[in-house]
Structure formats: structure tokens, C-alpha cells
C-alpha positions in Angstrom: 102.8 111.7 88.1 100.9 110.9 91.3 100.4 107.4 92.7 98.4 104.7 90.9 95.2 105.4 92.7 95.0 109.1 91.7 97.3 109.1 88.7 97.5 112.1 86.4 99.8 112.3 83.4 100.0 115.9 82.1 101.4 114.7 78.7 98.4 112.6 77.8 94.8 113.2 78.8 93.5 110.1 77.1 93.6 106.9 79.2 91.9 103.6 79.3 90.7 104.3 82.8 89.4 107.6 84.1 91.7 109.2 86.6 91.0 111.6 89.4 93.1 114.8 89.3 91.2 117.1 91.6 89.0 116.7 94.6 87.6 118.9 97.4 85.2 118.1 100.3 84.4 117.9 103.9 84.8 114.5 105.4 85.0 113.8 109.2 82.7 110.8 109.5 80.4 112.3 112.0 78.9 115.2 110.2 75.7 114.5 108.2 76.9 117.1 105.7 80.0 115.1 104.6 80.6 115.4 100.9 83.3 115.0 98.2 83.5 116.6 94.8 85.8 114.9 92.2 87.0 115.7 88.6 89.5 114.0 86.3 90.4 112.7 82.9 86.8 111.8 82.0 85.9 115.6 82.0 83.1 115.0 84.6 82.6 116.7 87.9 80.7 114.5 90.4 79.3 115.3 93.9 79.1 112.5 96.4 76.9 112.8 99.5 78.1 110.3 102.1 74.7 110.0 103.9 72.4 109.5 101.0 73.4 108.2 97.5 70.1 109.7 96.2 71.6 113.2 96.7 74.7 112.3 94.7 74.8 113.8 91.2 76.9 114.9 88.2 77.7 118.7 88.4 79.1 118.9 84.9 79.8 116.6 82.0 78.4 113.2 81.4 75.5 112.5 79.1 73.0 111.2 81.6 72.6 110.7 85.4 74.8 107.9 86.7 73.6 105.5 89.4 75.1 105.9 92.9 75.1 103.1 95.5 76.1 103.1 99.2 77.7 100.1 100.9 78.2 100.1 104.7 80.8 97.9 106.3 79.3 97.3 109.8 80.6 100.4 111.5 84.0 100.2 109.9 83.2 102.6 107.1 81.2 103.0 103.9 81.7 103.0 100.2 79.8 105.2 97.6 80.0 103.8 94.1 79.2 105.7 90.9 78.3 103.8 87.8 77.5 105.2 84.4 74.3 104.0 83.0 74.5 102.4 79.5 74.1 104.8 76.7 70.7 105.0 75.0 70.3 103.7 71.5 69.6 106.3 68.8 65.9 105.4 68.5 65.4 106.0 72.2 66.9 109.5 72.1 65.5 111.1 69.0 62.8 110.8 66.5 63.6 109.6 63.0 61.5 112.6 61.6 62.7 115.4 63.9 66.3 116.0 64.9 67.0 116.1 68.6 68.1 119.7 68.5 64.5 120.7 67.6 63.3 119.2 70.9 65.9 120.9 73.2 64.2 124.3 73.7 66.3 127.2 74.9 70.0 126.4 74.7 72.1 126.8 77.8 75.8 127.8 77.9 78.2 124.9 77.7 79.2 124.1 81.3 81.2 120.9 80.7 84.9 120.6 80.3 86.3 119.3 76.9 89.7 118.2 78.3 90.9 116.5 81.5 90.0 118.4 84.7 93.2 119.2 86.6 91.9 120.9 89.8 88.8 121.8 91.8 88.5 124.4 94.5 85.7 125.6 96.7 85.4 129.4 97.2 83.4 131.0 100.1 84.1 134.7 99.6 82.9 137.0 97.9 80.4 134.3 96.8 80.0 130.6 97.5 81.2 128.8 94.3 83.0 125.8 92.9 85.9 126.5 90.5 87.3 123.9 88.2 90.0 124.1 85.5 91.1 121.8 82.7 94.1 121.0 80.5 92.8 123.1 77.7 93.0 126.2 79.9 89.2 126.5 80.6 88.1 127.7 84.0 84.5 127.1 85.0 82.6 128.6 87.9 79.6 126.8 89.4 77.3 128.6 91.9 
């Protein structure tokens, strides 16, 4: 177990609240390239850009793009929030006459984790990549 803010219980990956178990980033407060990448029990990897919330995005997992918002505290710091958008209703996502799979086009390899993400690392050599691993033993590489 870790503290309450970043709690992770290896015996149970289901929880009422998503929990962060892995993070990597570069944060010094003066560099316009400051960022944070997080992953946790919700099986989603998120990228946070501390300068512009419009550059924040979901790397893997999640059904649709969440909304990101930046709040500045008068030179004392800033907060970037990530909120999942409400799920679309069935009639908004697929036609009653054509299954959604017929509208997908070429299928891509599955890049999302199916169990809690336990760690995230950035690799610079031999290639620049993001590595993530999950409770089910899956290791994913993002370039």
C-alpha cells in the first residue's frame, strides 16, 4: 500500500475511485515543456501538458477524449484537471441498421491495458518510447 493520495492495492484492482500507480514526467515550474504522464487502476494512460490544457490527451485506454482544464493560483501554482466526458447514448454511436464494427475501417492493434497499470517508464535509448505494464503481465510500448 502507498498513501491515500496514490494508493495501490495489489490484491484488488477494482476500486470505487481510480488510483494512480505509475507516473513519469519533467516538472520544474520554469520549463515550457513540463509534462506528467500517469497510469493507474482505471487502465488509462494520460499525458498532462502544464502550459496548455489543449495539448493534454489520453495516450491509451478510455473511450473518448476527456476534457482538461487549467486553473492558475496567482503565481502560487496551477492545477490541471481531467474530466471524463459523459458516455454517448447508443443511438449517438451507431446506426440501428449497421453495426458499429462495419464503420470502423481498418482495425488497429489493441493498445489499451485490460487491468490496472502498475508502472510507467520513459526510455531514451535505443529509441525514445514510453513503457507501461499492468497487473495482468502486459507490457506496452508507445513511440
